[in-house]
C-alpha angles and dihedrals in degrees: 000000000000093000092048089052091052091049091053091050092049094049090048091051093050092051096049102040100059103068111207098169132194126334108277122249118221112256126183103234118208120208108294130193136192117191091345096306122110115244130183095251150149097199123238089037114257129213088211101051117109122248111274118232108286139200101223127191116183130200100007106179108229096182099051088227102111088237107143090211090064098063138103138203119230132196133176132175113261089223089064096047093121094044131088097230137190115261135209121201125206123209114197127226133224107136087285085282100084147001132096141233091233116125097005093112087065096048122121095258087050091051090053091047092054090053087059091051097255129143117233128212129190114199126211116200136184107273124231117264142147087288102031119063144152128334093031094075095052089041089059095048093048091047089053091056091048088050091055092050093046090051098038094122092049092048096040095235134133107248091204094057110062124141125182136198136177143160136234105336086006089052088054092050096047090047089052091047089053096046103035110080126220090261098048095099096252100100104092124197128312137072092020113191092046123098122235093197112119125218096232137004136205114197115193116195092326131169109251109170119042092182092070113053112184101206143005093274094054090044092054096044091047087058092053092047094048097037089233141051111288092234093050100050097034094157091058092045090053092046088055094047119094090205088065095040096051114119139164093264096059118121118251109288126198114202117202118184137159113239089219096045106158095189107041114030117247086227088072090064093045091053093049091047089055092050092050092045093052089051094051096246114178094218131097145239116231116193113205099213113219088000125144127200103309090025100267119133112290089222136006116279100027124112120234115220130224087032130227094273094051092044092058092044090053092054092053098039092051093049094040091051091066103033103039114056088180089076093058107139091358095121095174095040094233094137097255139072112231144140093293088063092047092049093048092049090059091054090058097054113131095024122122136189092233124027120235089273096033093273117160120277120255116274092251092061114143115187090202090064090066092087097153088050106227100121095261139076112237143130093297088065090052090050091048094051113129099225140036113311137154112270113242095203125028135181125203124184122199130181124217108202118223118279097180143057091260088068094221115175114207121204116194114200112193118197116195127193106199098175144066099263127084119233118215137179094036117177115199118201121189119191116198132188125257091251090071136069123210114243108171145317140213113243093033114259136188124245115232111173107300092343134090114208121200112184139194099026120162128205113192120208115292096003140120132218132187126206120193127209123185125205136172132201117274111257090232095051114126108196119210114244091237092055131244138246115229131184133205119194130199133188136184128205134182140161085249098054142031115254114282124199139193137174135208114207116194137171131234107205121222129242133198131189126190124184125191136171120229091221129020096204115059121171122220108283091018130127118264114198122194131186121206119191121189118192138182101213093174130089093244132078123255120216133203093015115185130181123201125187113200114197132188125244092259088071125069115201115238109169145321139211115249096026119257137187108265132198130172091277108027149019118220131200128192111212101169112196121015113193127213111296093004123135137192123205123205125190117201125190122202135176114227108231127193109316117235090227128065132188116054094009137267136266112222120197126204120196128205128189136192128199140170139194088264104042144046119249122284122203141212132175140197129193136208129196124228107201124207111288099248110107128196145115097107126238118003112240134183124200116191127186113196122206120185108029118087119236090278092053096255122148136165121257108267094014116132120249114206118200120186110197128194119186118196137171127022120070126300142265097071123201111210127193122185118188108191092194094240095089089272116124130181123199124184143142134233120208094202148001104299139125123261131188122218123193124199139157136189122233098195138047115261149091116284128193109215115204121192118191126186126183129177132214092279097050097259109145143186127197126201122187130193132173117226122194116205113202 
């Protein structure tokens, strides 16, 4: 009676675990492509599409022994004959005591696989009996995978893209194939040097812990499979149990189990899920609500969820996720990545393959949504999406240029969470250029070299947050007159997101100041005239520009144009904004009081500075000379002999003009200024009455007004003007 009961159970398992599905409807399939390779289609895969033409090979002996139990069936779409395609292998159930590979290559999961351009294999293995025990069964299954890899060229498959699935006893064997490594002593002989490790596993209602039978039937069959009582050969029972073999390097495993399974206890799946969760497996746990062994309703009138269609889609989507890179981001497996995939990805946010305590995934779980591949759907999957998609978390950095004399630069960093998930443990890193010095931040950060680190930020769902960081220019910074472009970068990282970066590029304008004196020699009591020119030579606006002229006590301020605010030591001018290329000119008049030095005279220097909100002050100076008080020499005279221009002042372009100048009278030294009218100016001094020759030429046609100014030590001056025409 007991053996008959076992036979009935085995036959029942075989019938329910190979899903064949409804009769297919004929569908006209257009050309379909995945990752650039043609596949039979249709896409997305359809339960009602007919089988595509197949190349079928039955009873391939993978052991070379002639044993009919060590064979496999192989099928591959004719359309993909020239391709090296992914392959999925099925391992049948039957309490290890019965069952067969026959027909599995025509099951519903196989039909869906062919539409995606996959090959399908169904593996036969030596069944357990009074003379055949563990590890022979797992040896056979592992040998079959090594056979596939060793004969990949002959079969036209990719040896690096193999997925496996199985149910009941087959679920146990595929789980053990996924968790037992190549060096765990379960390989057996044959095709050494090839790995038997699959790339992905689907375990349907499998046995996972042979140390914990749940009833008399399981206890008895465990003994047959092991060749000894489970509680006698405990080491062997543990070796054969996926819960004990699970490790961090296992391939992603999907567990599917009915919560009313009357053959294999649901607790087996729960225990295996916990083992996978602890080891960080990127698979999932699918609870078939109201499902029995084989996932039918455990009693009439109840609804099974997920239903038969979704169950088979889960099998294929999980395996395809890890063996077909062409389906990356293609959540509906239609051969293209588009807005529908992006929209669906958003709907899965917050889902995970295993709950926090290894609970089952939600019923809407889609393995293809786990793009980042960490067993959960979060912002990192959105960030890893292959096409255009709304960004869940954004960072924007803005710079507020200084508006005060302290020259404080403010950087506002706005973090936005545009989705339904909170982001915790955020680290914000701001990298600033060497031209700047950190002042403060809100929230408070720590300074590490040229970086500011702000830790432990949180960004709840659908919120924004702004951090502020203040900098000032380095005291030693010397800005180029033409300005400079600086950049300040920021990044955020968190366990919940991929790193995000932004950069604020801003411009420091340039500023130039030039100061000259109208006359170098100024006698005591004479008028000293200075010109200050401030220019913005850069392409960017200056703000808050101020000019200050600091004069020594030998000078008494008289007036300025435009008017400034004077004190006993300086005159200040507020310019405000100074646009690109703009200049401002200031004329300052001073009376030279009694010099502090006597004897041969005194040089007096006057310093002007210019600053802006953005920049440190720049400086320029000009000097005058106060000669000794004695005055003599009579009238100041200039004698000039011109060589080159004709009597009407005409000269050829490029021809040299020679001008011999003789200064007489007055009191040396003499300050001489020659303005040639072509933006060329020559300034020099003579220490006595002597002749000097000046040479000049013009490079362009035009009329040029030459102005020659001579002043002596007491400020007496003469000016001579002549027009030169270059032709």
